[in-house]
N, CA and C atoms of all chains as a GROMACS GRO file, in nm:
protein
  561
    1UNK      N    1  -9.065  -1.582   7.685
    1UNK     CA    2  -9.018  -1.557   7.578
    1UNK      C    3  -9.019  -1.442   7.489
    2UNK      N    4  -8.881  -1.393   7.429
    2UNK     CA    5  -8.872  -1.281   7.376
    2UNK      C    6  -8.929  -1.261   7.269
    3UNK      N    7  -8.967  -1.131   7.215
    3UNK     CA    8  -9.041  -1.141   7.050
    3UNK      C    9  -8.958  -1.213   6.995
    4UNK      N   10  -8.844  -1.175   6.976
    4UNK     CA   11  -8.764  -1.259   6.867
    4UNK      C   12  -8.777  -1.397   6.861
    5UNK      N   13  -8.754  -1.445   6.970
    5UNK     CA   14  -8.787  -1.605   6.989
    5UNK      C   15  -8.942  -1.664   6.944
    6UNK      N   16  -9.020  -1.531   7.010
    6UNK     CA   17  -9.180  -1.590   6.923
    6UNK      C   18  -9.156  -1.610   6.798
    7UNK      N   19  -9.098  -1.521   6.750
    7UNK     CA   20  -9.100  -1.482   6.581
    7UNK      C   21  -9.049  -1.605   6.516
    8UNK      N   22  -8.926  -1.665   6.552
    8UNK     CA   23  -8.857  -1.765   6.517
    8UNK      C   24  -8.955  -1.898   6.540
    9UNK      N   25  -9.017  -1.896   6.662
    9UNK     CA   26  -9.076  -2.014   6.692
    9UNK      C   27  -9.206  -2.002   6.594
   10UNK      N   28  -9.247  -1.907   6.547
   10UNK     CA   29  -9.393  -1.926   6.486
   10UNK      C   30  -9.322  -1.964   6.319
   11UNK      N   31  -9.222  -1.903   6.264
   11UNK     CA   32  -9.182  -1.961   6.156
   11UNK      C   33  -9.148  -2.125   6.148
   12UNK      N   34  -9.056  -2.152   6.233
   12UNK     CA   35  -9.072  -2.287   6.224
   12UNK      C   36  -9.151  -2.405   6.283
   13UNK      N   37  -9.227  -2.345   6.340
   13UNK     CA   38  -9.384  -2.417   6.354
   13UNK      C   39  -9.452  -2.412   6.256
   14UNK      N   40  -9.465  -2.332   6.184
   14UNK     CA   41  -9.605  -2.323   6.073
   14UNK      C   42  -9.494  -2.359   5.942
   15UNK      N   43  -9.382  -2.388   5.923
   15UNK     CA   44  -9.385  -2.438   5.800
   15UNK      C   45  -9.262  -2.589   5.817
   16UNK      N   46  -9.298  -2.662   5.719
   16UNK     CA   47  -9.219  -2.777   5.738
   16UNK      C   48  -9.108  -2.796   5.759
   17UNK      N   49  -9.033  -2.718   5.669
   17UNK     CA   50  -8.851  -2.718   5.662
   17UNK      C   51  -8.848  -2.555   5.641
   18UNK      N   52  -8.758  -2.484   5.727
   18UNK     CA   53  -8.717  -2.377   5.716
   18UNK      C   54  -8.571  -2.352   5.743
   19UNK      N   55  -8.524  -2.284   5.647
   19UNK     CA   56  -8.356  -2.262   5.643
   19UNK      C   57  -8.331  -2.119   5.662
   20UNK      N   58  -8.254  -2.060   5.792
   20UNK     CA   59  -8.227  -1.936   5.813
   20UNK      C   60  -8.071  -1.950   5.736
   21UNK      N   61  -8.079  -1.841   5.655
   21UNK     CA   62  -7.936  -1.844   5.555
   21UNK      C   63  -7.884  -1.690   5.556
   22UNK      N   64  -7.771  -1.661   5.493
   22UNK     CA   65  -7.751  -1.546   5.445
   22UNK      C   66  -7.785  -1.542   5.289
   23UNK      N   67  -7.856  -1.434   5.267
   23UNK     CA   68  -7.922  -1.433   5.112
   23UNK      C   69  -8.024  -1.493   5.105
   24UNK      N   70  -8.044  -1.521   4.996
   24UNK     CA   71  -8.199  -1.592   4.947
   24UNK      C   72  -8.129  -1.708   4.865
   25UNK      N   73  -8.194  -1.812   4.833
   25UNK     CA   74  -8.190  -1.916   4.737
   25UNK      C   75  -8.151  -1.904   4.653
   26UNK      N   76  -8.194  -1.785   4.556
   26UNK     CA   77  -8.138  -1.740   4.447
   26UNK      C   78  -8.004  -1.678   4.432
   27UNK      N   79  -8.006  -1.595   4.558
   27UNK     CA   80  -7.902  -1.525   4.576
   27UNK      C   81  -7.809  -1.530   4.735
   28UNK      N   82  -7.753  -1.656   4.745
   28UNK     CA   83  -7.700  -1.717   4.863
   28UNK      C   84  -7.554  -1.592   4.890
   29UNK      N   85  -7.578  -1.556   5.008
   29UNK     CA   86  -7.449  -1.475   5.013
   29UNK      C   87  -7.321  -1.505   5.085
   30UNK      N   88  -7.345  -1.644   5.116
   30UNK     CA   89  -7.196  -1.737   5.158
   30UNK      C   90  -7.208  -1.850   5.102
   31UNK      N   91  -7.084  -1.914   5.124
   31UNK     CA   92  -7.083  -2.049   5.056
   31UNK      C   93  -7.134  -2.152   5.099
   32UNK      N   94  -7.159  -2.124   5.262
   32UNK     CA   95  -7.229  -2.228   5.338
   32UNK      C   96  -7.367  -2.252   5.307
   33UNK      N   97  -7.411  -2.134   5.305
   33UNK     CA   98  -7.558  -2.108   5.285
   33UNK      C   99  -7.617  -2.174   5.132
   34UNK      N  100  -7.520  -2.140   5.031
   34UNK     CA  101  -7.538  -2.176   4.914
   34UNK      C  102  -7.533  -2.337   4.871
   35UNK      N  103  -7.441  -2.362   4.999
   35UNK     CA  104  -7.428  -2.544   4.999
   35UNK      C  105  -7.568  -2.610   5.048
   36UNK      N  106  -7.602  -2.528   5.170
   36UNK     CA  107  -7.743  -2.569   5.207
   36UNK      C  108  -7.847  -2.566   5.104
   37UNK      N  109  -7.856  -2.468   5.040
   37UNK     CA  110  -7.964  -2.458   4.913
   37UNK      C  111  -7.975  -2.562   4.819
   38UNK      N  112  -7.834  -2.604   4.833
   38UNK     CA  113  -7.827  -2.669   4.682
   38UNK      C  114  -7.856  -2.806   4.745
   39UNK      N  115  -7.820  -2.863   4.868
   39UNK     CA  116  -7.867  -2.971   4.908
   39UNK      C  117  -8.040  -2.996   4.917
   40UNK      N  118  -8.103  -2.897   4.996
   40UNK     CA  119  -8.229  -2.887   4.979
   40UNK      C  120  -8.300  -2.895   4.860
   41UNK      N  121  -8.272  -2.812   4.744
   41UNK     CA  122  -8.302  -2.836   4.613
   41UNK      C  123  -8.286  -2.987   4.529
   42UNK      N  124  -8.170  -3.072   4.608
   42UNK     CA  125  -8.149  -3.201   4.555
   42UNK      C  126  -8.230  -3.287   4.590
   43UNK      N  127  -8.298  -3.251   4.727
   43UNK     CA  128  -8.415  -3.346   4.813
   43UNK      C  129  -8.522  -3.333   4.761
   44UNK      N  130  -8.560  -3.226   4.669
   44UNK     CA  131  -8.652  -3.200   4.666
   44UNK      C  132  -8.799  -3.183   4.715
   45UNK      N  133  -8.765  -3.090   4.840
   45UNK     CA  134  -8.861  -3.056   4.922
   45UNK      C  135  -8.902  -2.915   4.947
   46UNK      N  136  -9.027  -2.881   4.943
   46UNK     CA  137  -9.024  -2.739   4.968
   46UNK      C  138  -8.979  -2.698   5.082
   47UNK      N  139  -8.946  -2.553   5.097
   47UNK     CA  140  -8.909  -2.496   5.208
   47UNK      C  141  -8.921  -2.349   5.212
   48UNK      N  142  -8.904  -2.309   5.346
   48UNK     CA  143  -8.925  -2.145   5.381
   48UNK      C  144  -8.760  -2.118   5.407
   49UNK      N  145  -8.737  -2.007   5.353
   49UNK     CA  146  -8.586  -1.972   5.371
   49UNK      C  147  -8.623  -1.779   5.428
   50UNK      N  148  -8.505  -1.783   5.570
   50UNK     CA  149  -8.500  -1.701   5.652
   50UNK      C  150  -8.382  -1.600   5.580
   51UNK      N  151  -8.362  -1.478   5.556
   51UNK     CA  152  -8.244  -1.424   5.524
   51UNK      C  153  -8.200  -1.341   5.656
   52UNK      N  154  -8.111  -1.392   5.702
   52UNK     CA  155  -8.082  -1.323   5.856
   52UNK      C  156  -8.034  -1.167   5.852
   53UNK      N  157  -7.954  -1.201   5.716
   53UNK     CA  158  -7.864  -1.045   5.690
   53UNK      C  159  -7.989  -0.944   5.663
   54UNK      N  160  -8.100  -0.964   5.639
   54UNK     CA  161  -8.221  -0.878   5.648
   54UNK      C  162  -8.270  -0.822   5.790
   55UNK      N  163  -8.220  -0.918   5.885
   55UNK     CA  164  -8.267  -0.881   6.014
   55UNK      C  165  -8.217  -0.908   6.135
   56UNK      N  166  -8.099  -0.798   6.242
   56UNK     CA  167  -8.026  -0.841   6.264
   56UNK      C  168  -8.045  -0.902   6.420
   57UNK      N  169  -8.208  -0.873   6.442
   57UNK     CA  170  -8.264  -0.938   6.566
   57UNK      C  171  -8.268  -1.116   6.552
   58UNK      N  172  -8.323  -1.166   6.419
   58UNK     CA  173  -8.343  -1.274   6.383
   58UNK      C  174  -8.173  -1.334   6.380
   59UNK      N  175  -8.094  -1.254   6.325
   59UNK     CA  176  -7.953  -1.300   6.306
   59UNK      C  177  -7.902  -1.365   6.433
   60UNK      N  178  -7.898  -1.303   6.557
   60UNK     CA  179  -7.857  -1.295   6.651
   60UNK      C  180  -7.932  -1.392   6.742
   61UNK      N  181  -8.070  -1.376   6.745
   61UNK     CA  182  -8.169  -1.458   6.823
   61UNK      C  183  -8.166  -1.626   6.769
   62UNK      N  184  -8.138  -1.646   6.653
   62UNK     CA  185  -8.148  -1.796   6.590
   62UNK      C  186  -8.041  -1.829   6.635
   63UNK      N  187  -7.929  -1.772   6.692
   63UNK     CA  188  -7.812  -1.846   6.787
   63UNK      C  189  -7.824  -1.869   6.882
   64UNK      N  190  -7.948  -1.790   6.972
   64UNK     CA  191  -7.929  -1.839   7.091
   64UNK      C  192  -8.076  -1.960   7.125
   65UNK      N  193  -8.146  -1.916   7.009
   65UNK     CA  194  -8.267  -2.043   7.001
   65UNK      C  195  -8.234  -2.124   6.982
   66UNK      N  196  -8.107  -2.206   6.894
   66UNK     CA  197  -8.072  -2.332   6.876
   66UNK      C  198  -7.922  -2.357   6.967
   67UNK      N  199  -7.916  -2.249   7.027
   67UNK     CA  200  -7.748  -2.292   7.074
   67UNK      C  201  -7.657  -2.315   6.987
   68UNK      N  202  -7.685  -2.281   6.896
   68UNK     CA  203  -7.550  -2.322   6.784
   68UNK      C  204  -7.511  -2.167   6.701
   69UNK      N  205  -7.381  -2.174   6.689
   69UNK     CA  206  -7.301  -2.054   6.672
   69UNK      C  207  -7.308  -1.982   6.504
   70UNK      N  208  -7.348  -2.095   6.418
   70UNK     CA  209  -7.278  -2.062   6.289
   70UNK      C  210  -7.433  -2.044   6.208
   71UNK      N  211  -7.464  -1.984   6.113
   71UNK     CA  212  -7.568  -1.979   5.999
   71UNK      C  213  -7.513  -2.028   5.860
   72UNK      N  214  -7.594  -2.126   5.779
   72UNK     CA  215  -7.731  -2.171   5.791
   72UNK      C  216  -7.765  -2.254   5.912
   73UNK      N  217  -7.901  -2.283   5.938
   73UNK     CA  218  -7.942  -2.368   6.040
   73UNK      C  219  -8.064  -2.420   5.963
   74UNK      N  220  -8.061  -2.553   5.965
   74UNK     CA  221  -8.213  -2.596   5.892
   74UNK      C  222  -8.311  -2.625   6.030
   75UNK      N  223  -8.429  -2.618   5.995
   75UNK     CA  224  -8.523  -2.682   6.088
   75UNK      C  225  -8.612  -2.792   6.026
   76UNK      N  226  -8.656  -2.872   6.026
   76UNK     CA  227  -8.747  -2.951   6.010
   76UNK      C  228  -8.849  -3.004   6.153
   77UNK      N  229  -9.016  -2.984   6.079
   77UNK     CA  230  -9.109  -2.971   6.153
   77UNK      C  231  -9.057  -2.907   6.320
   78UNK      N  232  -9.032  -2.784   6.319
   78UNK     CA  233  -9.006  -2.737   6.437
   78UNK      C  234  -8.841  -2.766   6.506
   79UNK      N  235  -8.789  -2.880   6.457
   79UNK     CA  236  -8.661  -2.933   6.547
   79UNK      C  237  -8.578  -2.879   6.449
   80UNK      N  238  -8.465  -2.840   6.540
   80UNK     CA  239  -8.305  -2.789   6.459
   80UNK      C  240  -8.265  -2.904   6.403
   81UNK      N  241  -8.186  -2.899   6.296
   81UNK     CA  242  -8.124  -3.028   6.269
   81UNK      C  243  -7.974  -3.024   6.209
   82UNK      N  244  -7.949  -2.899   6.224
   82UNK     CA  245  -7.781  -2.880   6.211
   82UNK      C  246  -7.776  -2.764   6.097
   83UNK      N  247  -7.648  -2.745   6.075
   83UNK     CA  248  -7.572  -2.660   5.994
   83UNK      C  249  -7.553  -2.736   5.865
   84UNK      N  250  -7.510  -2.663   5.793
   84UNK     CA  251  -7.464  -2.696   5.641
   84UNK      C  252  -7.356  -2.815   5.639
   85UNK      N  253  -7.257  -2.846   5.773
   85UNK     CA  254  -7.192  -2.984   5.729
   85UNK      C  255  -7.272  -3.094   5.768
   86UNK      N  256  -7.354  -3.062   5.867
   86UNK     CA  257  -7.452  -3.177   5.913
   86UNK      C  258  -7.509  -3.201   5.807
   87UNK      N  259  -7.585  -3.117   5.756
   87UNK     CA  260  -7.701  -3.125   5.654
   87UNK      C  261  -7.593  -3.214   5.549
   88UNK      N  262  -7.494  -3.202   5.480
   88UNK     CA  263  -7.407  -3.239   5.416
   88UNK      C  264  -7.385  -3.383   5.426
   89UNK      N  265  -7.349  -3.411   5.571
   89UNK     CA  266  -7.305  -3.569   5.605
   89UNK      C  267  -7.422  -3.625   5.600
   90UNK      N  268  -7.546  -3.522   5.614
   90UNK     CA  269  -7.674  -3.655   5.655
   90UNK      C  270  -7.722  -3.652   5.481
   91UNK      N  271  -7.689  -3.579   5.386
   91UNK     CA  272  -7.749  -3.587   5.245
   91UNK      C  273  -7.648  -3.721   5.195
   92UNK      N  274  -7.524  -3.714   5.212
   92UNK     CA  275  -7.457  -3.799   5.159
   92UNK      C  276  -7.463  -3.934   5.193
   93UNK      N  277  -7.469  -3.955   5.313
   93UNK     CA  278  -7.557  -4.070   5.397
   93UNK      C  279  -7.670  -4.125   5.351
   94UNK      N  280  -7.788  -4.041   5.309
   94UNK     CA  281  -7.892  -4.084   5.237
   94UNK      C  282  -8.000  -4.020   5.357
   95UNK      N  283  -7.915  -4.008   5.479
   95UNK     CA  284  -8.045  -3.943   5.577
   95UNK      C  285  -8.148  -3.868   5.576
   96UNK      N  286  -8.128  -3.752   5.498
   96UNK     CA  287  -8.176  -3.643   5.502
   96UNK      C  288  -8.303  -3.683   5.446
   97UNK      N  289  -8.289  -3.719   5.327
   97UNK     CA  290  -8.419  -3.781   5.221
   97UNK      C  291  -8.485  -3.835   5.309
   98UNK      N  292  -8.438  -3.932   5.368
   98UNK     CA  293  -8.520  -4.053   5.461
   98UNK      C  294  -8.572  -3.966   5.549
   99UNK      N  295  -8.533  -3.902   5.638
   99UNK     CA  296  -8.586  -3.798   5.740
   99UNK      C  297  -8.726  -3.718   5.695
  100UNK      N  298  -8.696  -3.653   5.581
  100UNK     CA  299  -8.788  -3.558   5.514
  100UNK      C  300  -8.910  -3.691   5.469
  101UNK      N  301  -8.891  -3.773   5.415
  101UNK     CA  302  -8.988  -3.872   5.409
  101UNK      C  303  -9.093  -3.924   5.498
  102UNK      N  304  -8.966  -3.974   5.609
  102UNK     CA  305  -9.065  -4.002   5.695
  102UNK      C  306  -9.139  -3.951   5.810
  103UNK      N  307  -9.084  -3.790   5.808
  103UNK     CA  308  -9.158  -3.670   5.866
  103UNK      C  309  -9.268  -3.648   5.771
  104UNK      N  310  -9.304  -3.672   5.642
  104UNK     CA  311  -9.399  -3.653   5.586
  104UNK      C  312  -9.396  -3.498   5.513
  105UNK      N  313  -9.256  -3.451   5.467
  105UNK     CA  314  -9.227  -3.339   5.449
  105UNK      C  315  -9.275  -3.302   5.280
  106UNK      N  316  -9.364  -3.203   5.252
  106UNK     CA  317  -9.445  -3.151   5.143
  106UNK      C  318  -9.304  -3.147   4.977
  107UNK      N  319  -9.314  -3.215   4.923
  107UNK     CA  320  -9.222  -3.196   4.760
  107UNK      C  321  -9.223  -3.097   4.727
  108UNK      N  322  -9.144  -2.996   4.671
  108UNK     CA  323  -9.086  -2.879   4.600
  108UNK      C  324  -9.205  -2.902   4.485
  109UNK      N  325  -9.276  -2.779   4.424
  109UNK     CA  326  -9.354  -2.807   4.307
  109UNK      C  327  -9.294  -2.761   4.206
  110UNK      N  328  -5.788  -1.172   6.293
  110UNK     CA  329  -5.672  -1.253   6.322
  110UNK      C  330  -5.730  -1.408   6.270
  111UNK      N  331  -5.688  -1.444   6.188
  111UNK     CA  332  -5.721  -1.599   6.126
  111UNK      C  333  -5.669  -1.680   6.242
  112UNK      N  334  -5.704  -1.813   6.264
  112UNK     CA  335  -5.622  -1.898   6.350
  112UNK      C  336  -5.560  -1.996   6.260
  113UNK      N  337  -5.451  -2.045   6.327
  113UNK     CA  338  -5.392  -2.160   6.258
  113UNK      C  339  -5.434  -2.285   6.268
  114UNK      N  340  -5.402  -2.376   6.213
  114UNK     CA  341  -5.467  -2.515   6.202
  114UNK      C  342  -5.420  -2.593   6.368
  115UNK      N  343  -5.287  -2.582   6.378
  115UNK     CA  344  -5.209  -2.584   6.528
  115UNK      C  345  -5.334  -2.553   6.655
  116UNK      N  346  -5.317  -2.428   6.612
  116UNK     CA  347  -5.414  -2.361   6.722
  116UNK      C  348  -5.535  -2.431   6.731
  117UNK      N  349  -5.615  -2.452   6.625
  117UNK     CA  350  -5.775  -2.543   6.654
  117UNK      C  351  -5.746  -2.664   6.714
  118UNK      N  352  -5.669  -2.721   6.629
  118UNK     CA  353  -5.621  -2.863   6.684
  118UNK      C  354  -5.601  -2.885   6.834
  119UNK      N  355  -5.509  -2.778   6.868
  119UNK     CA  356  -5.456  -2.771   7.003
  119UNK      C  357  -5.586  -2.759   7.083
  120UNK      N  358  -5.708  -2.697   7.092
  120UNK     CA  359  -5.820  -2.641   7.175
  120UNK      C  360  -5.883  -2.787   7.156
  121UNK      N  361  -5.906  -2.842   7.051
  121UNK     CA  362  -6.003  -2.939   7.050
  121UNK      C  363  -5.932  -3.058   7.093
  122UNK      N  364  -5.830  -3.069   7.119
  122UNK     CA  365  -5.741  -3.164   7.178
  122UNK      C  366  -5.727  -3.159   7.329
  123UNK      N  367  -5.719  -3.006   7.390
  123UNK     CA  368  -5.723  -3.017   7.507
  123UNK      C  369  -5.887  -3.004   7.578
  124UNK      N  370  -5.954  -3.000   7.499
  124UNK     CA  371  -6.115  -3.039   7.569
  124UNK      C  372  -6.122  -3.206   7.533
  125UNK      N  373  -6.043  -3.252   7.428
  125UNK     CA  374  -6.111  -3.388   7.410
  125UNK      C  375  -5.968  -3.489   7.387
  126UNK      N  376  -5.916  -3.524   7.474
  126UNK     CA  377  -5.772  -3.564   7.465
  126UNK      C  378  -5.779  -3.699   7.399
  127UNK      N  379  -5.885  -3.781   7.371
  127UNK     CA  380  -5.885  -3.874   7.296
  127UNK      C  381  -5.902  -3.843   7.155
  128UNK      N  382  -5.942  -3.737   7.119
  128UNK     CA  383  -5.975  -3.722   6.979
  128UNK      C  384  -5.869  -3.726   6.857
  129UNK      N  385  -5.904  -3.751   6.748
  129UNK     CA  386  -5.783  -3.731   6.654
  129UNK      C  387  -5.839  -3.631   6.546
  130UNK      N  388  -5.762  -3.530   6.525
  130UNK     CA  389  -5.808  -3.432   6.466
  130UNK      C  390  -5.718  -3.432   6.339
  131UNK      N  391  -5.792  -3.420   6.198
  131UNK     CA  392  -5.726  -3.394   6.111
  131UNK      C  393  -5.754  -3.276   6.063
  132UNK      N  394  -5.681  -3.144   6.010
  132UNK     CA  395  -5.710  -3.032   5.964
  132UNK      C  396  -5.661  -3.007   5.823
  133UNK      N  397  -5.712  -2.955   5.755
  133UNK     CA  398  -5.700  -2.919   5.606
  133UNK      C  399  -5.714  -2.775   5.587
  134UNK      N  400  -5.618  -2.678   5.508
  134UNK     CA  401  -5.655  -2.575   5.471
  134UNK      C  402  -5.719  -2.573   5.334
  135UNK      N  403  -5.850  -2.534   5.341
  135UNK     CA  404  -5.912  -2.547   5.226
  135UNK      C  405  -5.862  -2.429   5.107
  136UNK      N  406  -5.869  -2.335   5.127
  136UNK     CA  407  -5.844  -2.211   5.016
  136UNK      C  408  -5.694  -2.196   5.008
  137UNK      N  409  -5.581  -2.277   5.110
  137UNK     CA  410  -5.448  -2.234   5.099
  137UNK      C  411  -5.422  -2.071   5.161
  138UNK      N  412  -5.496  -2.001   5.256
  138UNK     CA  413  -5.475  -1.902   5.299
  138UNK      C  414  -5.466  -1.895   5.457
  139UNK      N  415  -5.491  -2.019   5.526
  139UNK     CA  416  -5.482  -2.030   5.658
  139UNK      C  417  -5.593  -1.954   5.699
  140UNK      N  418  -5.690  -1.971   5.659
  140UNK     CA  419  -5.811  -1.896   5.733
  140UNK      C  420  -5.934  -1.975   5.705
  141UNK      N  421  -5.945  -2.058   5.594
  141UNK     CA  422  -6.074  -2.164   5.568
  141UNK      C  423  -6.022  -2.289   5.602
  142UNK      N  424  -6.074  -2.326   5.721
  142UNK     CA  425  -6.022  -2.464   5.777
  142UNK      C  426  -6.137  -2.573   5.763
  143UNK      N  427  -6.078  -2.711   5.717
  143UNK     CA  428  -6.187  -2.823   5.734
  143UNK      C  429  -6.100  -2.904   5.817
  144UNK      N  430  -6.186  -2.948   5.954
  144UNK     CA  431  -6.170  -3.050   6.068
  144UNK      C  432  -6.242  -3.178   6.047
  145UNK      N  433  -6.166  -3.254   6.080
  145UNK     CA  434  -6.228  -3.371   6.081
  145UNK      C  435  -6.168  -3.424   6.200
  146UNK      N  436  -6.278  -3.441   6.294
  146UNK     CA  437  -6.267  -3.487   6.447
  146UNK      C  438  -6.320  -3.646   6.430
  147UNK      N  439  -6.221  -3.744   6.463
  147UNK     CA  440  -6.240  -3.838   6.523
  147UNK      C  441  -6.252  -3.892   6.677
  148UNK      N  442  -6.365  -3.936   6.771
  148UNK     CA  443  -6.338  -3.926   6.910
  148UNK      C  444  -6.432  -4.039   6.938
  149UNK      N  445  -6.370  -4.130   7.052
  149UNK     CA  446  -6.459  -4.226   7.117
  149UNK      C  447  -6.568  -4.156   7.208
  150UNK      N  448  -6.550  -4.022   7.261
  150UNK     CA  449  -6.640  -3.938   7.332
  150UNK      C  450  -6.774  -3.906   7.232
  151UNK      N  451  -6.764  -3.932   7.108
  151UNK     CA  452  -6.889  -3.891   7.038
  151UNK      C  453  -7.008  -4.014   7.027
  152UNK      N  454  -6.959  -4.102   7.056
  152UNK     CA  455  -7.036  -4.243   7.075
  152UNK      C  456  -7.184  -4.247   7.159
  153UNK      N  457  -7.272  -4.237   7.090
  153UNK     CA  458  -7.407  -4.233   7.124
  153UNK      C  459  -7.489  -4.102   7.115
  154UNK      N  460  -7.402  -3.989   7.072
  154UNK     CA  461  -7.463  -3.896   7.064
  154UNK      C  462  -7.457  -3.847   6.914
  155UNK      N  463  -7.566  -3.757   6.925
  155UNK     CA  464  -7.612  -3.705   6.797
  155UNK      C  465  -7.559  -3.606   6.708
  156UNK      N  466  -7.572  -3.582   6.589
  156UNK     CA  467  -7.472  -3.534   6.519
  156UNK      C  468  -7.461  -3.423   6.555
  157UNK      N  469  -7.542  -3.302   6.620
  157UNK     CA  470  -7.582  -3.204   6.649
  157UNK      C  471  -7.500  -3.180   6.793
  158UNK      N  472  -7.499  -3.277   6.863
  158UNK     CA  473  -7.442  -3.268   7.001
  158UNK      C  474  -7.311  -3.315   6.992
  159UNK      N  475  -7.267  -3.396   6.862
  159UNK     CA  476  -7.121  -3.390   6.850
  159UNK      C  477  -7.047  -3.286   6.791
  160UNK      N  478  -7.107  -3.231   6.708
  160UNK     CA  479  -7.050  -3.078   6.659
  160UNK      C  480  -7.047  -2.991   6.780
  161UNK      N  481  -7.153  -2.966   6.865
  161UNK     CA  482  -7.141  -2.906   6.968
  161UNK      C  483  -7.018  -2.919   7.053
  162UNK      N  484  -6.997  -3.041   7.096
  162UNK     CA  485  -6.888  -3.068   7.183
  162UNK      C  486  -6.792  -2.983   7.111
  163UNK      N  487  -6.760  -2.991   6.996
  163UNK     CA  488  -6.643  -2.934   6.909
  163UNK      C  489  -6.627  -2.778   6.908
  164UNK      N  490  -6.753  -2.763   6.912
  164UNK     CA  491  -6.768  -2.579   6.925
  164UNK      C  492  -6.782  -2.542   7.069
  165UNK      N  493  -6.807  -2.608   7.145
  165UNK     CA  494  -6.758  -2.602   7.303
  165UNK      C  495  -6.598  -2.594   7.309
  166UNK      N  496  -6.530  -2.708   7.263
  166UNK     CA  497  -6.405  -2.716   7.293
  166UNK      C  498  -6.334  -2.568   7.215
  167UNK      N  499  -6.382  -2.505   7.126
  167UNK     CA  500  -6.358  -2.393   7.078
  167UNK      C  501  -6.371  -2.279   7.158
  168UNK      N  502  -6.450  -2.285   7.234
  168UNK     CA  503  -6.472  -2.193   7.316
  168UNK      C  504  -6.525  -2.052   7.307
  169UNK      N  505  -6.630  -2.074   7.205
  169UNK     CA  506  -6.738  -1.952   7.155
  169UNK      C  507  -6.643  -1.886   7.004
  170UNK      N  508  -6.518  -1.957   6.992
  170UNK     CA  509  -6.466  -1.895   6.862
  170UNK      C  510  -6.547  -1.905   6.725
  171UNK      N  511  -6.626  -2.024   6.734
  171UNK     CA  512  -6.671  -2.071   6.624
  171UNK      C  513  -6.782  -1.973   6.563
  172UNK      N  514  -6.781  -1.935   6.470
  172UNK     CA  515  -6.863  -1.815   6.418
  172UNK      C  516  -6.835  -1.687   6.424
  173UNK      N  517  -6.691  -1.643   6.520
  173UNK     CA  518  -6.672  -1.549   6.523
  173UNK      C  519  -6.520  -1.546   6.451
  174UNK      N  520  -6.445  -1.532   6.551
  174UNK     CA  521  -6.273  -1.566   6.496
  174UNK      C  522  -6.275  -1.660   6.371
  175UNK      N  523  -6.355  -1.784   6.396
  175UNK     CA  524  -6.358  -1.868   6.313
  175UNK      C  525  -6.481  -1.867   6.223
  176UNK      N  526  -6.482  -1.818   6.119
  176UNK     CA  527  -6.593  -1.821   6.084
  176UNK      C  528  -6.648  -1.892   5.940
  177UNK      N  529  -6.507  -1.968   5.909
  177UNK     CA  530  -6.547  -2.067   5.808
  177UNK      C  531  -6.468  -2.196   5.833
  178UNK      N  532  -6.510  -2.251   5.952
  178UNK     CA  533  -6.455  -2.380   5.995
  178UNK      C  534  -6.561  -2.505   5.919
  179UNK      N  535  -6.518  -2.577   5.858
  179UNK     CA  536  -6.599  -2.689   5.786
  179UNK      C  537  -6.574  -2.818   5.882
  180UNK      N  538  -6.672  -2.873   5.961
  180UNK     CA  539  -6.636  -2.946   6.055
  180UNK      C  540  -6.723  -3.103   5.997
  181UNK      N  541  -6.612  -3.223   6.029
  181UNK     CA  542  -6.649  -3.331   6.027
  181UNK      C  543  -6.650  -3.415   6.158
  182UNK      N  544  -6.719  -3.502   6.203
  182UNK     CA  545  -6.739  -3.574   6.305
  182UNK      C  546  -6.740  -3.720   6.301
  183UNK      N  547  -6.662  -3.802   6.353
  183UNK     CA  548  -6.679  -3.938   6.355
  183UNK      C  549  -6.644  -4.001   6.477
  184UNK      N  550  -6.712  -4.125   6.515
  184UNK     CA  551  -6.676  -4.212   6.586
  184UNK      C  552  -6.581  -4.318   6.556
  185UNK      N  553  -6.470  -4.349   6.644
  185UNK     CA  554  -6.359  -4.445   6.542
  185UNK      C  555  -6.411  -4.564   6.516
  186UNK      N  556  -6.378  -4.647   6.426
  186UNK     CA  557  -6.417  -4.742   6.411
  186UNK      C  558  -6.300  -4.859   6.432
  187UNK      N  559  -6.376  -4.963   6.527
  187UNK     CA  560  -6.226  -5.054   6.546
  187UNK      C  561  -6.215  -5.192   6.486
   0.00000   0.00000   0.00000
């Protein structure tokens, strides 16, 4: 396992919900990341975010880690769930909130 | 160079001949596309797997040339 992989693995296992995104939840730097943040806020869960624009190794590494070509990427309990389109589909179907409840994810305070 | 809707649709259909592809030009600039792909091949696959099949069809262009393709996948209902 490379250093980058190890760093990613640590973040996604230590936090229940992690969003790898461009920018920060307060200042998203792309429309897809902005949409992902809005969805998580609607779900009312606590989440950690990683700004890939601040770290080129993570920006490339996360794509290899999940074998997924785009950012944002959502991880719940260490498992890659999808990008913003999948988040939106799951959110609209009520599946995202259900999954967070089922997995016992902490609520936002 | 942005890709045209026909190009994107063509690549998806070349890999998945049974797929129905509906392209929408989101911004009217020919660069921001939404694709709705309905295909029997998606049956029994997770959402991540379904999206990956489309990304594979696009042959590595997703996230590169195609930086803003909004994707929805579905299994046809009969």
